[in-house]
Biopython code that builds the backbone (N, CA, C, O; Angstrom):
import numpy as np
from Bio.PDB.StructureBuilder import StructureBuilder

atoms = [
    (1, "MET", "N", (51.966, 37.546, 16.844)),
    (1, "MET", "CA", (50.938, 36.796, 15.903)),
    (1, "MET", "C", (50.219, 35.910, 16.632)),
    (1, "MET", "O", (50.759, 35.074, 17.357)),
    (2, "GLN", "N", (48.884, 36.035, 16.486)),
    (2, "GLN", "CA", (47.963, 34.863, 17.407)),
    (2, "GLN", "C", (47.870, 33.669, 16.464)),
    (2, "GLN", "O", (47.743, 33.738, 15.242)),
    (3, "LEU", "N", (47.950, 32.583, 17.192)),
    (3, "LEU", "CA", (48.038, 31.164, 16.981)),
    (3, "LEU", "C", (46.447, 30.595, 16.942)),
    (3, "LEU", "O", (45.745, 30.859, 17.918)),
    (4, "PRO", "N", (45.921, 29.888, 15.928)),
    (4, "PRO", "CA", (44.910, 29.732, 16.120)),
    (4, "PRO", "C", (44.633, 28.428, 17.268)),
    (4, "PRO", "O", (45.588, 27.845, 17.780)),
    (5, "PRO", "N", (43.356, 28.109, 17.550)),
    (5, "PRO", "CA", (43.071, 27.089, 18.425)),
    (5, "PRO", "C", (43.729, 25.852, 18.225)),
    (5, "PRO", "O", (44.147, 25.794, 17.069)),
    (6, "LYS", "N", (43.992, 24.827, 18.895)),
    (6, "LYS", "CA", (43.985, 23.517, 18.698)),
    (6, "LYS", "C", (43.320, 22.579, 19.181)),
    (6, "LYS", "O", (42.845, 22.752, 20.304)),
    (7, "VAL", "N", (43.090, 21.328, 18.492)),
    (7, "VAL", "CA", (41.941, 20.411, 18.957)),
    (7, "VAL", "C", (42.753, 18.968, 19.291)),
    (7, "VAL", "O", (43.420, 18.346, 18.465)),
    (8, "THR", "N", (42.592, 18.683, 20.344)),
    (8, "THR", "CA", (43.226, 17.210, 20.871)),
    (8, "THR", "C", (42.708, 16.171, 19.996)),
    (8, "THR", "O", (41.564, 16.268, 19.553)),
    (9, "PRO", "N", (43.590, 15.012, 19.663)),
    (9, "PRO", "CA", (43.132, 13.926, 19.106)),
    (9, "PRO", "C", (41.720, 13.217, 19.734)),
    (9, "PRO", "O", (40.916, 12.566, 19.068)),
    (10, "ARG", "N", (41.621, 13.520, 21.232)),
    (10, "ARG", "CA", (40.351, 12.977, 22.080)),
    (10, "ARG", "C", (39.255, 13.620, 21.644)),
    (10, "ARG", "O", (38.187, 13.010, 21.587)),
    (11, "ALA", "N", (39.337, 14.737, 21.328)),
    (11, "ALA", "CA", (38.054, 15.480, 20.737)),
    (11, "ALA", "C", (37.657, 14.988, 19.639)),
    (11, "ALA", "O", (36.531, 14.510, 19.495)),
    (12, "PHE", "N", (38.497, 15.043, 18.772)),
    (12, "PHE", "CA", (38.166, 14.590, 17.109)),
    (12, "PHE", "C", (37.536, 12.991, 17.598)),
    (12, "PHE", "O", (36.433, 12.592, 17.224)),
    (13, "GLU", "N", (38.370, 12.271, 18.404)),
    (13, "GLU", "CA", (37.777, 10.853, 18.366)),
    (13, "GLU", "C", (36.318, 10.915, 19.019)),
    (13, "GLU", "O", (35.444, 10.185, 18.552)),
    (14, "ARG", "N", (36.096, 11.585, 19.858)),
    (14, "ARG", "CA", (34.630, 11.883, 20.380)),
    (14, "ARG", "C", (33.627, 12.441, 19.484)),
    (14, "ARG", "O", (32.447, 12.151, 19.683)),
    (15, "LEU", "N", (33.998, 13.317, 18.381)),
    (15, "LEU", "CA", (33.096, 13.568, 17.476)),
    (15, "LEU", "C", (32.866, 12.585, 16.651)),
    (15, "LEU", "O", (31.705, 12.435, 16.271)),
    (16, "ALA", "N", (33.962, 11.629, 16.147)),
    (16, "ALA", "CA", (33.836, 10.492, 15.411)),
    (16, "ALA", "C", (32.579, 9.407, 15.907)),
    (16, "ALA", "O", (31.723, 8.871, 15.203)),
    (17, "GLU", "N", (32.813, 9.296, 17.421)),
    (17, "GLU", "CA", (32.240, 8.455, 18.044)),
    (17, "GLU", "C", (30.457, 8.711, 18.092)),
    (17, "GLU", "O", (29.577, 7.853, 18.159)),
    (18, "ILE", "N", (30.340, 10.089, 18.035)),
    (18, "ILE", "CA", (28.809, 10.453, 18.264)),
    (18, "ILE", "C", (28.307, 10.697, 16.653)),
    (18, "ILE", "O", (27.118, 10.876, 16.388)),
    (19, "GLY", "N", (29.307, 10.683, 15.682)),
    (19, "GLY", "CA", (28.752, 10.569, 14.067)),
    (19, "GLY", "C", (28.475, 11.971, 13.616)),
    (19, "GLY", "O", (27.505, 12.212, 12.898)),
    (20, "ALA", "N", (29.378, 12.986, 14.057)),
    (20, "ALA", "CA", (28.896, 14.261, 13.950)),
    (20, "ALA", "C", (29.259, 14.636, 12.247)),
    (20, "ALA", "O", (28.553, 15.483, 11.700)),
    (21, "SER", "N", (30.087, 14.142, 11.666)),
    (21, "SER", "CA", (30.297, 14.257, 10.206)),
    (21, "SER", "C", (29.392, 13.491, 9.349)),
    (21, "SER", "O", (29.055, 13.771, 8.199)),
    (22, "ASP", "N", (28.999, 12.361, 10.149)),
    (22, "ASP", "CA", (27.844, 11.456, 9.140)),
    (22, "ASP", "C", (26.558, 12.597, 9.118)),
    (22, "ASP", "O", (25.927, 12.794, 8.079)),
    (23, "GLN", "N", (26.279, 13.260, 10.283)),
    (23, "GLN", "CA", (25.222, 14.189, 9.882)),
    (23, "GLN", "C", (25.651, 15.809, 9.076)),
    (23, "GLN", "O", (24.957, 16.826, 9.069)),
    (24, "GLY", "N", (26.739, 15.641, 8.572)),
    (24, "GLY", "CA", (27.270, 16.891, 8.100)),
    (24, "GLY", "C", (27.339, 18.070, 9.201)),
    (24, "GLY", "O", (27.022, 19.223, 8.911)),
    (25, "LYS", "N", (27.664, 17.791, 10.148)),
    (25, "LYS", "CA", (27.824, 18.923, 11.402)),
    (25, "LYS", "C", (29.240, 18.922, 11.822)),
    (25, "LYS", "O", (29.950, 17.937, 11.618)),
    (26, "ALA", "N", (29.625, 19.864, 12.335)),
    (26, "ALA", "CA", (30.903, 20.077, 12.954)),
    (26, "ALA", "C", (30.565, 20.488, 14.442)),
    (26, "ALA", "O", (29.435, 20.817, 14.804)),
    (27, "LEU", "N", (31.786, 20.426, 15.345)),
    (27, "LEU", "CA", (31.387, 21.094, 16.470)),
    (27, "LEU", "C", (31.920, 22.425, 16.483)),
    (27, "LEU", "O", (33.089, 22.705, 16.215)),
    (28, "ARG", "N", (30.969, 23.277, 16.824)),
    (28, "ARG", "CA", (31.048, 24.890, 16.802)),
    (28, "ARG", "C", (31.465, 25.293, 18.307)),
    (28, "ARG", "O", (30.795, 24.987, 19.294)),
    (29, "VAL", "N", (32.546, 25.950, 18.336)),
    (29, "VAL", "CA", (33.148, 26.496, 19.490)),
    (29, "VAL", "C", (32.913, 28.134, 19.262)),
    (29, "VAL", "O", (33.177, 28.677, 18.190)),
    (30, "ALA", "N", (32.459, 28.740, 20.247)),
    (30, "ALA", "CA", (32.176, 30.201, 19.970)),
    (30, "ALA", "C", (32.080, 30.802, 21.395)),
    (30, "ALA", "O", (31.708, 30.175, 22.387)),
    (31, "VAL", "N", (32.448, 32.041, 21.368)),
    (31, "VAL", "CA", (32.445, 33.070, 22.551)),
    (31, "VAL", "C", (31.262, 33.936, 22.676)),
    (31, "VAL", "O", (30.871, 34.450, 21.629)),
    (32, "GLU", "N", (30.730, 34.151, 23.572)),
    (32, "GLU", "CA", (29.596, 35.037, 23.617)),
    (32, "GLU", "C", (29.667, 35.835, 25.124)),
    (32, "GLU", "O", (30.055, 35.256, 26.138)),
    (33, "GLY", "N", (29.245, 37.205, 25.104)),
    (33, "GLY", "CA", (29.046, 37.809, 26.343)),
    (33, "GLY", "C", (28.065, 37.307, 27.165)),
    (33, "GLY", "O", (27.007, 36.845, 26.736)),
    (34, "GLY", "N", (28.380, 37.379, 28.379)),
    (34, "GLY", "CA", (27.701, 36.694, 29.587)),
    (34, "GLY", "C", (28.094, 35.765, 30.321)),
    (34, "GLY", "O", (29.314, 35.813, 30.472)),
    (35, "GLY", "N", (27.508, 34.772, 30.953)),
    (35, "GLY", "CA", (27.934, 34.006, 31.950)),
    (35, "GLY", "C", (28.246, 34.865, 33.279)),
    (35, "GLY", "O", (28.026, 36.076, 33.311)),
    (36, "CYS", "N", (28.747, 34.185, 34.321)),
    (36, "CYS", "CA", (29.012, 34.621, 35.646)),
    (36, "CYS", "C", (30.275, 35.421, 35.829)),
    (36, "CYS", "O", (30.537, 36.156, 36.781)),
    (37, "SER", "N", (31.388, 35.039, 34.246)),
    (37, "SER", "CA", (32.621, 35.826, 34.438)),
    (37, "SER", "C", (32.836, 37.091, 33.490)),
    (37, "SER", "O", (33.815, 37.835, 33.546)),
    (38, "GLY", "N", (31.828, 37.206, 32.662)),
    (38, "GLY", "CA", (32.112, 38.201, 31.385)),
    (38, "GLY", "C", (31.671, 37.381, 30.082)),
    (38, "GLY", "O", (30.789, 37.821, 29.344)),
    (39, "PHE", "N", (32.237, 36.333, 29.865)),
    (39, "PHE", "CA", (32.196, 35.744, 28.585)),
    (39, "PHE", "C", (31.789, 34.272, 28.814)),
    (39, "PHE", "O", (31.968, 33.680, 29.878)),
    (40, "GLN", "N", (31.300, 33.816, 27.862)),
    (40, "GLN", "CA", (30.988, 32.396, 28.060)),
    (40, "GLN", "C", (31.119, 31.387, 26.695)),
    (40, "GLN", "O", (30.803, 31.789, 25.576)),
    (41, "TYR", "N", (31.516, 30.327, 26.896)),
    (41, "TYR", "CA", (31.527, 29.395, 25.597)),
    (41, "TYR", "C", (30.420, 29.036, 25.162)),
    (41, "TYR", "O", (29.471, 29.113, 25.942)),
    (42, "GLU", "N", (30.217, 28.593, 23.954)),
    (42, "GLU", "CA", (29.057, 28.080, 23.290)),
    (42, "GLU", "C", (29.528, 26.934, 22.719)),
    (42, "GLU", "O", (30.314, 27.115, 21.790)),
    (43, "ILE", "N", (29.285, 25.861, 22.994)),
    (43, "ILE", "CA", (29.613, 24.552, 22.104)),
    (43, "ILE", "C", (28.520, 23.746, 21.827)),
    (43, "ILE", "O", (27.849, 23.235, 22.724)),
    (44, "ASP", "N", (28.246, 23.567, 20.390)),
    (44, "ASP", "CA", (27.333, 22.559, 19.860)),
    (44, "ASP", "C", (27.656, 22.384, 18.460)),
    (44, "ASP", "O", (28.437, 23.054, 17.783)),
    (45, "LEU", "N", (26.809, 21.194, 18.049)),
    (45, "LEU", "CA", (27.047, 20.830, 16.862)),
    (45, "LEU", "C", (26.121, 21.836, 15.689)),
    (45, "LEU", "O", (25.096, 22.482, 15.907)),
    (46, "ASP", "N", (26.768, 21.713, 14.622)),
    (46, "ASP", "CA", (26.306, 22.882, 13.760)),
    (46, "ASP", "C", (27.045, 22.598, 12.237)),
    (46, "ASP", "O", (27.983, 21.812, 12.105)),
    (47, "GLU", "N", (26.414, 23.426, 11.059)),
    (47, "GLU", "CA", (26.812, 23.418, 10.117)),
    (47, "GLU", "C", (28.023, 24.376, 9.834)),
    (47, "GLU", "O", (27.943, 25.545, 10.213)),
    (48, "PRO", "N", (29.255, 23.879, 9.115)),
    (48, "PRO", "CA", (30.263, 24.917, 9.118)),
    (48, "PRO", "C", (29.577, 26.100, 8.130)),
    (48, "PRO", "O", (28.633, 25.857, 7.378)),
    (49, "ARG", "N", (30.134, 27.255, 8.247)),
    (49, "ARG", "CA", (29.685, 28.443, 7.392)),
    (49, "ARG", "C", (31.076, 28.804, 6.773)),
    (49, "ARG", "O", (32.160, 28.323, 7.101)),
    (50, "ASP", "N", (30.806, 29.843, 5.713)),
    (50, "ASP", "CA", (31.889, 30.077, 4.800)),
    (50, "ASP", "C", (32.831, 30.910, 5.403)),
    (50, "ASP", "O", (33.855, 31.158, 4.765)),
    (51, "ASP", "N", (32.661, 31.440, 6.632)),
    (51, "ASP", "CA", (33.899, 32.345, 6.951)),
    (51, "ASP", "C", (34.351, 32.017, 8.288)),
    (51, "ASP", "O", (35.039, 32.818, 8.920)),
    (52, "ASP", "N", (33.956, 30.716, 8.834)),
    (52, "ASP", "CA", (34.507, 30.059, 9.948)),
    (52, "ASP", "C", (35.945, 29.514, 9.401)),
    (52, "ASP", "O", (36.241, 29.217, 8.244)),
    (53, "LEU", "N", (36.782, 29.469, 10.622)),
    (53, "LEU", "CA", (38.278, 28.556, 10.874)),
    (53, "LEU", "C", (37.622, 27.116, 10.813)),
    (53, "LEU", "O", (36.655, 26.802, 11.507)),
    (54, "VAL", "N", (38.246, 26.275, 9.914)),
    (54, "VAL", "CA", (37.787, 24.986, 9.959)),
    (54, "VAL", "C", (39.000, 24.170, 10.592)),
    (54, "VAL", "O", (40.065, 24.388, 10.015)),
    (55, "LEU", "N", (39.049, 23.458, 11.443)),
    (55, "LEU", "CA", (40.137, 22.722, 12.036)),
    (55, "LEU", "C", (39.814, 21.188, 11.868)),
    (55, "LEU", "O", (38.940, 20.745, 12.613)),
    (56, "GLU", "N", (40.391, 20.357, 11.013)),
    (56, "GLU", "CA", (40.116, 18.809, 10.719)),
    (56, "GLU", "C", (41.038, 18.011, 11.432)),
    (56, "GLU", "O", (42.183, 18.308, 11.772)),
    (57, "GLY", "N", (40.355, 16.874, 11.636)),
    (57, "GLY", "CA", (41.215, 15.725, 12.262)),
    (57, "GLY", "C", (40.391, 14.486, 12.142)),
    (57, "GLY", "O", (39.170, 14.645, 12.117)),
    (58, "SER", "N", (40.761, 13.557, 12.083)),
    (58, "SER", "CA", (40.281, 11.989, 11.897)),
    (58, "SER", "C", (38.855, 12.080, 11.238)),
    (58, "SER", "O", (37.867, 11.461, 11.632)),
    (59, "GLY", "N", (38.910, 13.058, 10.042)),
    (59, "GLY", "CA", (37.414, 12.939, 9.375)),
    (59, "GLY", "C", (36.426, 13.969, 10.004)),
    (59, "GLY", "O", (35.384, 14.338, 9.463)),
    (60, "GLN", "N", (36.893, 14.390, 11.234)),
    (60, "GLN", "CA", (35.998, 15.427, 11.803)),
    (60, "GLN", "C", (36.267, 16.766, 11.662)),
    (60, "GLN", "O", (37.322, 16.982, 11.066)),
    (61, "LYS", "N", (35.559, 17.882, 12.073)),
    (61, "LYS", "CA", (35.562, 19.144, 12.107)),
    (61, "LYS", "C", (35.033, 19.751, 13.159)),
    (61, "LYS", "O", (33.985, 19.402, 13.702)),
    (62, "VAL", "N", (35.966, 20.992, 13.600)),
    (62, "VAL", "CA", (35.683, 21.804, 14.604)),
    (62, "VAL", "C", (35.589, 23.318, 13.986)),
    (62, "VAL", "O", (36.563, 23.618, 13.297)),
    (63, "VAL", "N", (34.853, 24.046, 14.081)),
    (63, "VAL", "CA", (34.572, 25.290, 13.407)),
    (63, "VAL", "C", (34.457, 26.485, 14.676)),
    (63, "VAL", "O", (33.691, 26.464, 15.640)),
    (64, "VAL", "N", (35.426, 27.457, 14.343)),
    (64, "VAL", "CA", (35.014, 28.783, 14.995)),
    (64, "VAL", "C", (34.796, 29.781, 14.122)),
    (64, "VAL", "O", (35.354, 29.791, 13.024)),
    (65, "ASP", "N", (33.959, 30.728, 14.516)),
    (65, "ASP", "CA", (33.836, 31.815, 13.724)),
    (65, "ASP", "C", (34.703, 32.729, 14.126)),
    (65, "ASP", "O", (35.313, 32.714, 15.195)),
    (66, "ALA", "N", (34.799, 33.897, 12.902)),
    (66, "ALA", "CA", (35.727, 35.022, 12.968)),
    (66, "ALA", "C", (35.735, 35.966, 14.026)),
    (66, "ALA", "O", (36.796, 36.514, 14.327)),
    (67, "VAL", "N", (34.386, 36.297, 14.796)),
    (67, "VAL", "CA", (34.498, 37.042, 15.911)),
    (67, "VAL", "C", (35.072, 36.275, 17.228)),
    (67, "VAL", "O", (35.808, 36.842, 18.035)),
    (68, "SER", "N", (34.684, 35.019, 17.344)),
    (68, "SER", "CA", (35.129, 34.346, 18.517)),
    (68, "SER", "C", (36.876, 33.904, 18.467)),
    (68, "SER", "O", (37.561, 33.625, 19.451)),
    (69, "LEU", "N", (37.227, 33.931, 17.352)),
    (69, "LEU", "CA", (38.738, 33.661, 16.900)),
    (69, "LEU", "C", (39.680, 34.419, 17.910)),
    (69, "LEU", "O", (40.527, 33.724, 18.471)),
    (70, "PRO", "N", (39.645, 35.416, 18.129)),
    (70, "PRO", "CA", (40.753, 36.270, 18.829)),
    (70, "PRO", "C", (40.518, 35.647, 20.148)),
    (70, "PRO", "O", (41.516, 35.156, 20.675)),
    (71, "PHE", "N", (39.443, 35.572, 20.760)),
    (71, "PHE", "CA", (39.359, 34.981, 22.268)),
    (71, "PHE", "C", (39.956, 33.581, 22.348)),
    (71, "PHE", "O", (40.317, 33.108, 23.425)),
    (72, "LEU", "N", (40.058, 32.892, 21.133)),
    (72, "LEU", "CA", (40.208, 31.457, 21.535)),
    (72, "LEU", "C", (41.590, 31.266, 20.895)),
    (72, "LEU", "O", (41.878, 30.130, 20.515)),
    (73, "ALA", "N", (42.555, 32.354, 20.722)),
    (73, "ALA", "CA", (43.954, 32.263, 20.168)),
    (73, "ALA", "C", (44.724, 31.235, 20.892)),
    (73, "ALA", "O", (44.760, 31.369, 22.115)),
    (74, "ASP", "N", (45.307, 30.297, 20.403)),
    (74, "ASP", "CA", (46.138, 29.405, 21.125)),
    (74, "ASP", "C", (45.504, 28.766, 22.068)),
    (74, "ASP", "O", (46.173, 28.484, 23.062)),
    (75, "ALA", "N", (44.345, 28.439, 22.044)),
    (75, "ALA", "CA", (43.393, 27.503, 23.259)),
    (75, "ALA", "C", (43.521, 26.255, 22.700)),
    (75, "ALA", "O", (43.837, 26.086, 21.523)),
    (76, "VAL", "N", (43.247, 25.192, 23.640)),
    (76, "VAL", "CA", (43.297, 23.875, 23.373)),
    (76, "VAL", "C", (41.647, 23.235, 23.494)),
    (76, "VAL", "O", (40.957, 23.395, 24.501)),
    (77, "ILE", "N", (41.304, 22.674, 22.564)),
    (77, "ILE", "CA", (39.676, 22.173, 22.617)),
    (77, "ILE", "C", (40.005, 20.711, 22.768)),
    (77, "ILE", "O", (40.641, 20.037, 21.959)),
    (78, "ASP", "N", (39.489, 20.310, 23.911)),
    (78, "ASP", "CA", (39.674, 18.633, 24.509)),
    (78, "ASP", "C", (38.243, 18.191, 24.744)),
    (78, "ASP", "O", (37.243, 18.908, 24.717)),
    (79, "PHE", "N", (38.311, 16.951, 24.970)),
    (79, "PHE", "CA", (37.157, 16.174, 25.552)),
    (79, "PHE", "C", (37.660, 15.522, 26.793)),
    (79, "PHE", "O", (38.732, 14.918, 26.806)),
    (80, "SER", "N", (36.847, 15.649, 27.892)),
    (80, "SER", "CA", (37.212, 15.008, 29.182)),
    (80, "SER", "C", (36.148, 14.340, 29.726)),
    (80, "SER", "O", (35.015, 14.811, 29.617)),
    (81, "GLU", "N", (36.366, 13.246, 30.333)),
    (81, "GLU", "CA", (35.463, 12.275, 31.037)),
    (81, "GLU", "C", (35.898, 12.080, 32.473)),
    (81, "GLU", "O", (36.985, 11.575, 32.754)),
    (82, "GLU", "N", (34.959, 12.525, 33.442)),
    (82, "GLU", "CA", (35.141, 12.637, 34.952)),
    (82, "GLU", "C", (33.998, 11.783, 35.409)),
    (82, "GLU", "O", (33.209, 11.153, 34.704)),
    (83, "LEU", "N", (34.041, 11.862, 36.554)),
    (83, "LEU", "CA", (33.081, 10.793, 37.405)),
    (83, "LEU", "C", (31.777, 11.826, 37.530)),
    (83, "LEU", "O", (30.754, 11.256, 37.910)),
    (84, "ILE", "N", (31.657, 13.180, 37.286)),
    (84, "ILE", "CA", (30.755, 14.052, 37.038)),
    (84, "ILE", "C", (29.911, 13.993, 35.901)),
    (84, "ILE", "O", (28.723, 14.316, 35.894)),
    (85, "GLY", "N", (30.657, 13.511, 34.807)),
    (85, "GLY", "CA", (30.201, 13.667, 33.572)),
    (85, "GLY", "C", (31.253, 13.703, 32.486)),
    (85, "GLY", "O", (32.444, 13.674, 32.798)),
    (86, "ALA", "N", (30.840, 13.770, 31.150)),
    (86, "ALA", "CA", (32.037, 14.008, 30.251)),
    (86, "ALA", "C", (31.355, 15.360, 29.358)),
    (86, "ALA", "O", (30.197, 15.778, 29.335)),
    (87, "ARG", "N", (32.470, 15.790, 28.720)),
    (87, "ARG", "CA", (32.165, 17.127, 28.053)),
    (87, "ARG", "C", (33.484, 17.685, 27.469)),
    (87, "ARG", "O", (34.608, 17.442, 27.906)),
    (88, "PHE", "N", (33.132, 18.575, 26.276)),
    (88, "PHE", "CA", (34.087, 19.405, 25.532)),
    (88, "PHE", "C", (34.548, 20.324, 26.520)),
    (88, "PHE", "O", (33.752, 20.987, 27.186)),
    (89, "VAL", "N", (36.021, 20.419, 26.682)),
    (89, "VAL", "CA", (36.531, 21.509, 27.650)),
    (89, "VAL", "C", (37.564, 22.251, 26.744)),
    (89, "VAL", "O", (38.100, 21.716, 25.773)),
    (90, "ILE", "N", (37.793, 23.524, 27.147)),
    (90, "ILE", "CA", (38.591, 24.454, 26.634)),
    (90, "ILE", "C", (39.666, 24.935, 27.778)),
    (90, "ILE", "O", (39.449, 25.301, 28.933)),
    (91, "GLU", "N", (40.893, 24.810, 27.064)),
    (91, "GLU", "CA", (41.907, 25.380, 27.845)),
    (91, "GLU", "C", (42.470, 26.597, 27.355)),
    (91, "GLU", "O", (43.192, 26.603, 26.358)),
    (92, "ASN", "N", (42.185, 27.614, 27.988)),
    (92, "ASN", "CA", (42.018, 29.159, 27.146)),
    (92, "ASN", "C", (43.231, 29.701, 28.156)),
    (92, "ASN", "O", (43.045, 29.803, 29.369)),
    (93, "PRO", "N", (44.634, 30.074, 27.439)),
    (93, "PRO", "CA", (45.528, 30.980, 27.990)),
    (93, "PRO", "C", (45.380, 32.519, 27.953)),
    (93, "PRO", "O", (46.187, 33.317, 28.430)),
    (94, "ASN", "N", (44.268, 32.805, 27.338)),
    (94, "ASN", "CA", (43.744, 34.046, 27.130)),
    (94, "ASN", "C", (42.931, 34.618, 28.487)),
    (94, "ASN", "O", (42.962, 35.777, 28.899)),
    (95, "ALA", "N", (42.397, 33.794, 28.908)),
    (95, "ALA", "CA", (41.266, 33.943, 30.138)),
    (95, "ALA", "C", (42.147, 34.241, 31.466)),
    (95, "ALA", "O", (42.926, 33.426, 31.963)),
    (96, "SER", "N", (41.923, 35.394, 31.900)),
    (96, "SER", "CA", (42.471, 35.748, 33.458)),
    (96, "SER", "C", (41.844, 34.806, 34.419)),
    (96, "SER", "O", (42.592, 34.202, 35.188)),
    (97, "SER", "N", (40.639, 34.617, 34.467)),
    (97, "SER", "CA", (40.224, 33.862, 35.472)),
    (97, "SER", "C", (38.967, 33.215, 34.807)),
    (97, "SER", "O", (38.571, 33.665, 33.732)),
    (98, "SER", "N", (38.233, 32.013, 35.507)),
    (98, "SER", "CA", (37.082, 31.267, 34.946)),
    (98, "SER", "C", (36.360, 30.650, 36.073)),
    (98, "SER", "O", (36.944, 30.200, 37.058)),
    (99, "CYS", "N", (35.210, 30.638, 35.931)),
    (99, "CYS", "CA", (34.167, 30.024, 36.772)),
    (99, "CYS", "C", (34.172, 28.780, 37.172)),
    (99, "CYS", "O", (34.716, 28.010, 36.380)),
    (100, "GLY", "N", (33.726, 28.290, 38.194)),
    (100, "GLY", "CA", (33.654, 26.716, 38.470)),
    (100, "GLY", "C", (32.819, 25.921, 37.487)),
    (100, "GLY", "O", (33.004, 24.714, 37.330)),
    (101, "CYS", "N", (31.804, 26.679, 36.757)),
    (101, "CYS", "CA", (31.123, 25.816, 35.703)),
    (101, "CYS", "C", (31.801, 25.422, 34.394)),
    (101, "CYS", "O", (31.238, 24.830, 33.473)),
    (102, "GLY", "N", (33.003, 25.795, 34.414)),
    (102, "GLY", "CA", (33.850, 25.636, 33.156)),
    (102, "GLY", "C", (33.329, 26.213, 31.857)),
    (102, "GLY", "O", (33.919, 25.974, 30.803)),
    (103, "THR", "N", (32.358, 26.885, 31.895)),
    (103, "THR", "CA", (32.068, 27.531, 30.541)),
    (103, "THR", "C", (32.128, 29.233, 30.684)),
    (103, "THR", "O", (31.860, 29.964, 29.730)),
    (104, "SER", "N", (32.419, 29.611, 31.679)),
    (104, "SER", "CA", (32.525, 31.047, 31.797)),
    (104, "SER", "C", (33.978, 31.559, 32.175)),
    (104, "SER", "O", (34.793, 30.825, 32.734)),
    (105, "PHE", "N", (34.226, 32.804, 31.844)),
    (105, "PHE", "CA", (35.822, 33.280, 31.833)),
    (105, "PHE", "C", (35.623, 34.637, 31.683)),
    (105, "PHE", "O", (34.651, 35.106, 31.091)),
    (106, "SER", "N", (36.655, 35.403, 32.282)),
    (106, "SER", "CA", (37.064, 36.713, 31.927)),
    (106, "SER", "C", (38.375, 36.924, 31.219)),
    (106, "SER", "O", (39.281, 36.102, 31.350)),
    (107, "MET", "N", (38.513, 38.071, 30.424)),
    (107, "MET", "CA", (39.775, 38.261, 29.870)),
    (107, "MET", "C", (40.545, 39.258, 30.760)),
    (107, "MET", "O", (41.696, 39.584, 30.468)),
]
sb = StructureBuilder()
sb.init_structure("model")
sb.init_model(0)
sb.init_chain("A")
sb.init_seg("    ")
for serial, (resi, resn, name, xyz) in enumerate(atoms, 1):
    if name == "N":
        sb.init_residue(resn, " ", resi, " ")
    sb.init_atom(name, np.array(xyz, "f"), 0.0, 1.0, " ", f" {name:<3s}", serial, name[0])
structure = sb.get_structure()
């Protein structure tokens, strides 16, 4: 049985800081073909759709579409602040390898 992705409190806190829910938006995490390793993550603010899995915390929402869900089973969606910048990151146990860019992976 595949478990849905998890979202860290830090990721929900960052969404609250940028006011995502105030704009009626959620953080959309999707997987698309492409990138240097075969698949790539698409992360943006978007309005939730009827067929999305909705993950909620701290009054914020993260949504994943039905097609992307198997690729993100048991993944962790987090927010990271480093010297080179801040970004949402995905720790995906389904990825067999990933690229240095952090948005591309293979299965």
